[in-house]
N, C-alpha and C positions, 0 to 999 in steps of 0.2 A: 491476593495475588494481583499483580498489575495486568491490565489488558495488553494483549500482544497484538499489535497492528503491523501490517505489511503496507508499504507506500511503494507505488510503482508508477511511472509516467512515460509514455512514449515521448520522443524528442519534442514534437510540437504541443505536447500537453504539460510540459515541465514547468513553464510559467503559471500555469493554471494550478498545478500541484502547490507551488510555493505560496500563491495567493490563499488557496484553500487551508494549507497547513498553518499559515499565518493567522487566519481567522480563529483556529483552534490551538494555537500553539500552548497557551497554558494547560489545556487538557492534555494535548499530545505529550508535553513535558513529564506528565505523570505516568505515561505508558512506556512499555518496552516496543521500541520501534525497531523494524527491520525494512531495508530498502535496496532496491537494486543500485549499482555503482553511482552513476552519475546524479540520479535523483537523491540518494542518500548524502552524496557530497554537497549538493545544493542546499538540502534541508539543514544539515550541519553548519555549512559555512554562512548561510544566509539568515537562518532563524535561530542558530544556536541550539539546536535539538541534538540529542544524543541518539545516534543511529548506527545499528548494527549493519554495515555495508556489505553487501554480496557482490558477486561480479555484475556486470552489465547484463542486461536482458540477452542481447545477441550472443553472449559469451557463457550462458548457462545460469545467470541470476534468477530468471523466472523458475527454472527448475529447481534451484536451491531452495527458493521460498516454498515451491509446491511440496518439496520433500519435507520441510518443516511443518508445513500444515497436515500433511499425512500423519506426521508424528505427534499431532495435537499441540504443537508449538506456536500456532497462530490462531488468534481468535477472529480476525477480521482482515480482509483484504480491501484495499483501495487501489483500483488499477484504472488510472486515467488513460483509456486507449484512444488511438487516434484511428477512427474507423475509415478514413478516406486515404491513408498512406499504406501501400503494402509493407509488410514487416517480414524480414527474412527469417524471423524465428517464429513464425505464426504457429507451427505445431507445438512449440513450447508454451505459448500463450494460451492456446486452446486446452492444453493439458493442465495448466494452473486454474483456468476457469472451471474446467470439468471437475478437478479435485475439490474446488469449492462447493460445487453441486453435490458430489458424491458425499462429502463429509459434513454437508449442511453448514457451511461457513459462510457469513455474510461477505458478499463481494460487490462492491459499488464500482461500476466502469465508467461513470461520468460524474461530472461536477454536481448535478442535482442529486443523484442518488448518493453521492459521498456527503453531502450536506445531511441528508436524512439519517444515514448510518452514524455519522460522528456526533450529531445533535442528540441522537438518542443515547449513544454511549456515554456522552458527557452529562447528559440528564441523569442517567443510571448512576454514575460515579457520584453525582452531587447529593443523590439521595440515599446513598449507601451507608 
């Protein structure tokens, strides 16, 4: 079964997400990817990745991904958050991160933790 990864990035972190995903592009191409609207569009257009795009975060995309996670359809969340900019949908963001904690799902919220998670997943896939 393919690893199912959710990729989400706030506006000021979208460039970081593209750089990160570019570094793991070969591995990510072997995964089932889901992303919020704009992030997913950029991943598809700029990196050629196949992405199941949900709504933009403020329009319910975080909640859609959270629902998938609760149903056991997400193995890992990479959510590059912008801690310095207030988000109008902060309750949805908190609900998604809480769902990760409740369901013991890895959730990386910055580039450093995302590298740790993705490098470990990549290594695990290479030795499987």
